[in-house]
N, C-alpha and C positions, 0 to 999 in steps of 0.2 A: 504494501499500501505505499503511496506517498504522501509525503506528509505535505500540510498547508501550509500554503507560503507567509511566509518572514509578515507581521503585521506592520502596519505603517509605525512608523517613531522616525524622530528628525532628522535620520539619515537616512530614511526612505524617499523615494523622490516625492516631494512637494506635490505635482502635477499629479492627479489621481490618472490622469489616461495612460502617465509613461511606467506604471505599473504592468502596462498589455507589453511591452519588451519585455521588463521578466520574466515574463508569461511561455512568449514567444522562443526567446532565451532558450526554456526550460524543458519545454514541450514543443519542440516548431511543427514538427509531422501530426499532431494530433488535430483531429477537424476541430475548427472554433464554431462555426455555422453550416447549418445545412436547412434549406426550403425545395419543397415538394417541387414541379415538376408534374407535369400532364395531367389527366384525367381522374381524377377518385376512382378506382375500383374497390368494393368490397373485398376483401381480405386479400385483393394481389399486391404484392409487394409495389412501391414505387420508386421513380427516379429521381435524385436529388442534387441539386445543386450542392457545391462543397466547397469551404473554405478552410485553410490552418492556419494556423496561429501565425505562422508564419507570413501566409499568404494577408490573414488582416493586419499583422504589423505592419507591413510594406506599403500594403492600400492607405490605410493609415494617414501613414507619413508622409505620404504622394501626395494623396486631398491636404492633407496640413501644410505640403511644400506651395501650393498651388492659391491655397487660403492668403497665404504669407504674402506671396507675390501677387495678389488680385488688390491687396492691403488690410486683411482683417488682421489685427491687431488684440494685442492685452487688453482684456476690458467690452472691446467691443460686441455690444447685445446682438445676438443672428437668434432670428423666427425658424421653427423648424417644423415646416408641413410636409412629414415626409411619413409614409405609411409605414407600419414596424415592418422588417423588417432585415436583410444584409447592408442594405444602402442605409436604411436608419442608423444603424449599429456603429458601423464603421463614419458615420456623417458625424455622429454626438464625439467619436472619439476624436477625429480630426480637429472637430473646434476645441475641442480641449484642450488637445497638445496644443494650438498655438495661443491659446488662453482666453479666446474669446467666450461670453456668457453667452451659454446656447438657456432658447428663453422654450420652454416645451408646452403645449396648449391642448386639450382635447376639444378637437375642431366639429364634435358630435357634442361641443355643452350651447350650441343655438346661437345664432347667426349678431343679433346683441350684445351676447356676454361676450362673444371669439373676436367682435369687433373694441367694446373695452378696454377686455386685457390686452390684445396686439397695442395698439394705442396707448396704455399707461407704460409698457416697456418702453417706447419712445426706439424703437430696432433701428439698427444701424443698418441692415441687411436681411432678408430672408433666404433662406435654403430650403425651396419649395417645390413641388408637382407642377406641370404647366398649368391646371386648372386653378391652385391658387398664386403661382404667380402674375394669372391674368387677371383676376380678383385683387390682386395688392397694387398693380398699374391704375385698374379701374379707379381705383380711391387714393393715389399715389399720393393728394393732399395730407390725409392724414398721417399717413410716414414720410413726414421731408426728412428726416438723417437714413432713409434707408435707400442707401447710396452701392452697398456691396450685395447684391442679390446671384443668384447661385438657383440655376432648372435641372431640376433631378427628374430625368427622363427624357422625352422625344421631345424635341425643341422645335418650334415653328415659327418663324417671321416673326414677330414682333416678342419677344420673349427673352428676355437676358442674358448674355452670355458672361461666365463661360458656365457648360453642364459640365454633370455631376463628372462625367465621361474625361474632360476634357481637363479637370483638375488631376485626377486620376492618373494622365499621363506624363503630371511634372514628375520629372527626378526624384527618387525620395530622398537622395544624399544632400538637395534643396535645402530640406528642411533641418530651420536653428532651431531649438526648443528653447523658448522665451521665459527671463525673469517670471515667477511663477508661487508664490507660499503656498500655506497649508490653509491661511484666513484669504485668498485672491477668492474671487466671485468666480464663481462656476457656472452654477444656472440660475432657473428664474423658474420656476417647477407652479405651475398654478394649478390649489385643488379644488375638490370637482362641483361645488357649486351647489352643494349639497343642502345649507344650512344657509342659502343667500347667498350673493352674487360671488362667482371665482376670484380667490384670491393671490398675484404673486408673492410665491415664498421663493427667499433668497437662503438658496444652496452652497458653502464652498468649500474647498479641494478637503478639507479639514471633514468638514462634514459625509461624502462620500466617503473618505477612507476611512474612519470612523463605524459607516454602517458596513461595508464590505468587510474588517474586522470582527464586532461585533456578530455578523451572520457566521461567518470561519468559527468562532471559536466556539459560539453559543452551540449548532449543531456539527459539528467535528465535519465540515465540508472538505475535501481533500480534491487537490486534480484528480482531472482524468474520469470523472463523470461524465453523467450526457442530461440534462436537463431538456424537459419538453416548456417552456418557460410561457406562461400563457398573459404575461404581464411584459409591456417593455421594459421598464425598470429594471427587471429583475436579468432581461436579456442584458442588459446591463454588466449588471453584478458578474455574470459569468464568467464574459471577456477578463475578467480581473485574480477569477476563482481559481482559473484553471479548467471552466465548465465549459462542454459542449452544447451550444445551444439550438436544438431543434427548434424550429417554429411550426407552432402550429398549425395547420391548412384550416384556418377560421376568421373571421373579422372580427380584430378584435377590440370594438368598439359593441359588440351583440355576442358579449360571452354565454347567455344565458341560450343563445340560440344556435351553439355550436350543434355539431351534426355526431355525435359519440363514439361512433365509428372511426369516424375518420384519427381520433386522438388516440384510441385504443389501437386498430391497425400502426398506427406510426411509433407508438411506446415497444410494441411486441414488435418490429422493424427492427429498429432503432437495439432493442434490448435498452431501453430508460429507466436510468432509476431516480431520478427527481423530479416535477414536475409543478409548477406553479401554479395557478390559477385564484379566481374567484369564485364566493362562494358559491355565486348564481352558476358557474361553470360546472364543478363537482354538484351540482343537487343536480343537475340534469345529464351530466355521465356517471353519479352516480346512481341514479333511478333506472337510467338503460343498463348499465349495467348487472342492478341486481335481478333486474330484471331477463334477463336475457344469459345472468349463470358466465358472465365472461368473467376472467380474472386475468391480468396482466400480472406474471409473479417475478419481472424484473423492476418493478416500479418498490422504490423500499423508502421514499422519503418521498411527501405533500407538503404541503405547504399553502394556506389558504388565508387570504387577507383583504380587507374591504371593508368587511363587517360583519358582526357574529355568523357564525354558523350553526346550525341546526346540528342535535345530536345522533337527530337518523340519519343525514349526512354523514357524518362520521361515521355511521356506522357501516353505509351504504358501499364508504371505500375501502373501512380497512375490510371488508367482505373479496374484496378486486383486487388490491394489493396484494403486494409477497404478504405471508401470514405474519412475519416479525416484522413486516414495516411499519414506518411510523409518519402519521400525521398531525401536522402542527401547525396552529391557526395562531398567527405573529398578530399581535396589536401594535397600531400605531396610528397616526396621521402623515398627510405629507411634509405637515410642519417637525414631525420628530418619530421617526419608525430608524429603527425597529423598538421600541416601547416594553412589550414583554411579549407571552409564551407559553403555552402548553400542549399538553399533548394526547389524541384521542384516548389513551386509554384512563390516564389520569381524569378525564371530559368523564366520561362515559362509564367509571368505574368509581367515582365520590362526588363529581357537579351534577351529572343531568339530571338526576332525581327532582333535586332541589331546585335547578335551573327552571323544569317544567310544571311547580309548585309556587313561583315568582319572585325566586331568591334573584333573578338575575346572571348575567351571563359571566363566568368568569371566565377570563381572557389569562390567569396566568400569575409567575410571577415576575418579577422585571429583569432586566437585562444589568448587566455587573456593569457598566458602564451610565446608567440612568439612576438617579434620586425622584424618588415621587411622594406627593402627600399628598389628602384626602383634605380639603378646606371647605369652608362654612360655602355656602351658593351666595351667589352675587353678581347679578346680571350689568353692575358697572364696571370700569376699571378698577386696576391694582393699581396705583403707582408704584408702590415698592414691599417688598416682603414684612415691614412692618404694619401693612393694613391688612396681609393674612389671617384667619384664623382656624387652626389645624384644630381636623376634627378626629373624637377615637376610634379607633376602630370598631367596627359593625355599625359607624351610622355615616349613611348616604349626601354628598356631598362633592363638590366640583374634584376632578386630578387633574392634577400640574407635577411637572415634570420638570426635569434638567440633567443634561450631558452630551457629551460632543455631536449627538447624533441630532439634537434638539436643535434646530435654527432659530434666531437671536431678532428675527424682523420677517412683516411684509413689507416687499416695495410697491408693489401697487395696494390701491386702498388701504394706504397706510393710513386712512383715518381708523383699522381695526388694529393698530399698533398697543392700544390704552389696553383694548377690555382684551386680548389675551397673550402679552407679556407683561413677565412681574421683573423690576431692577432688584437683583440679592448684590451689591458690591459689584464689582467689573463683569458680573455673570445675568445669565438671565434664564427664570423660569418660563415654561410656557404652560398655559392655561389650554385644556384638551380639548373644552369644550363637549365633555360626558362625565355624566355623575356617576355616582357608583359608590362602595365601599372596602377597603379591605380587611379582608379575614385576620383570623388569628396565628395565618401560614405566611400573610404579608402577601395575600394574591388578591389582588383586584377582582370588584365582580361590577361588571359593566350595569348601568342599566338608564341606556340609552345618553341622547342626544341633550343641554340642561337644557336649550332653545325650542325641545320638542317637549319638555315636561306640561302636562295638564296642570294650572292649580283652578281648583273647585272651591267652593264653598264649606267643605268638611277636610278639606287638607289638599294636597300635591300626588296624581297620578305617575309617573314615571313610564314609559315605553317599554323597556325591556319585561320587565317583570309580568305588566298584562298581557304582553301581546302570548308571551308563553303559555301563559294559563290557556288560551285559545287556539290556539296553534294545536296543544294536543286532543284536536277536534283529527279523526282520518279522514276528512272530505278538504281539509284545508289546508294551503301549502305554507301561506305567512298572513300576516293580519297587523297593521297599522292602527294605533290610538293617535285621538289626534280631538282636539278641544274649540268648543265652538263658545263664542261671544267673549268681553271681558275679561283678562286676567282675575283671576281671585272669586270670578263666578262663572267659569266655565262650564260649559255641557262635556262632559267626555262622551267620545262616539266612537264606538270601535268598527272597522272597517275591515274585511276577510278577502280573501282574494283563494276562492278556492282550485284545487289542483282542476284541469282542464276537463279529466271523466269527469270528475262531480261537480262539473259551472250546474247550475239547477237546470230541471225540465221533468223528466215524466216523471223520473223516478222521484224527486223533491225538487219543489218548489224554495224560490231565496227567502220567501217567507217562514217555512218550513226550515230551513237554516239556519236563522237569525233565531229562529225560537229555541234551533236547538245551543246553539251557542250561545243567546243569554241566561239558559238555562246552566249550560257550564260554569260560565264567571258569577253565579250567586251562589257556588260551591266554595267559593276563595274570598277571602277577607280582599285580598289585593286587589277585586275584583267585582265586588259585590255592588259601589254602587254605580254600577253603568249599566245603566237602562235598552241604550241604541245601539244595536249590531246592525252594518251594512254590509249587505254582499253587493262585495264591485262587481262590475260587468266586464271586465279583464283584465290585464296584467297591471298589479300595480303599477305608476307611475318611478323610475328606480335614477339611480345617476347613470350615463353612459362609460362610465371608466369601467362599472365590477358591475353593474345590470344590478345591482345587489341593496343598494342603501336605497331607503323611500322616500319619496318625495312627498311627507305626510303636507306641508306649505299646498303644494298644490291639492292635495283631499280634501282641506277642511272647508275652501268655497262648495265641493261636489257637494259633500255630505251634507252641511248647508240650504244647499238649493232641494236635495231629496225629501228634508225632512217638511221645506215647505211645501215641494207639489204634495207630499202625501198630505198635509192640514188643508190643502184645497179639496182635498177628493170627497 
């Protein structure tokens, strides 16, 4: 077994992208990236385009040299609008190599949010597919500094030069590593916008390096593995961990709609031992595999992040992967990742029953580089640590964290900094925006988003504990608690999404299902005051990145409208 790469230190390359050179020197011929070619046929082996670590290092240095020749300098902000794949990974490393600040945004967040995010970064250029470049040119007055632009893909007529392939033709020997420190800016990554407009989070090279080191140390990741990466950021981590990235044949913006057999066949063909995906992805894959009694014996480590993972999904995947395999649900946020982690056995054997009874979702113990506190819930700013009131074990409050993986500021929507960042001398704590409590073993039990709590005249209701009770119903996939009215006098409404095969119809009407769910809620003290239950007619609205974070803000107006219509009948 190969040993892990040495963690970052003051003697290691400050520029996170230069770690790729160390990996390429150590394992030059190992496949770094692979993506499927041709048409998919179930059960048949596919041809894959492949790139070794040596080739990836060479290509990224060539692109970096081309970027330097066109004038990209350290600190310049460069927007990336490129589909996840080999080009995406190559370009991100090349931009980091020249010291540029990579701006990463989810195009599916909607035109309004996208425009605002891009304008607020005031970029120096766009590295983008032809359609995005045309979009940028049509609205050029909104991006006055964007003079350094690269077209990724077939260039036509008026689109800017150079193209990616022209950059890649630059001799790699011309690349000159710039002066970059660990605290140099590396990226602006936008939040999903599931609890308000997306915010631009500033990452430094130290942030990226610390994230990689925490993952390697905590999970024992060693070079030579093969990862099916359903999340772009993990594909970038793989390259500096010496792990092969097999790019899944799926739309990364719609993980819930993945065709499970495509992923399972790829795992078998490549003998993949590790995979990363959102809860929505593993819900779809795990349910299919369990129904089909499909196993993938090579798969020994699964990660799922982006939202809480249901115990039943953990059980489905456990029965699908290697018997001694492990499924982890790391907890964190764009602003602080990773924070905590728990393995499926601990969930299924120790915490799942409590979760089903409304205790919240246990996300596990903190990573070694993290400090945390549960503090009294406050919807206003906390300027410094002296204003914080820490709560005792077992009491629900909001979580705050600090450590090298915790980012220090937003660089767009900067008005949000006072609401999320707390000064502590030269250090900064981040308020996660989640409420919950610490148990006697210093595990955090998440009870939902602070902004999603329902404030009734009889007290506060938290989403995770309440929803878990209704999710016990065999017909229910997931549910969402929302409040209608003014805080302090809100009426709690539970909105349920049935599994597709249990959608209201001849066997059971929506009214009958609602009645069963109301009765279920009355059996528990946590949910006893919830008198209204609605059945949603389609999928609950979720974020574009993970398809897992429910947009409750959109559901409250829908619920209010449904109740008004019922009154008029």
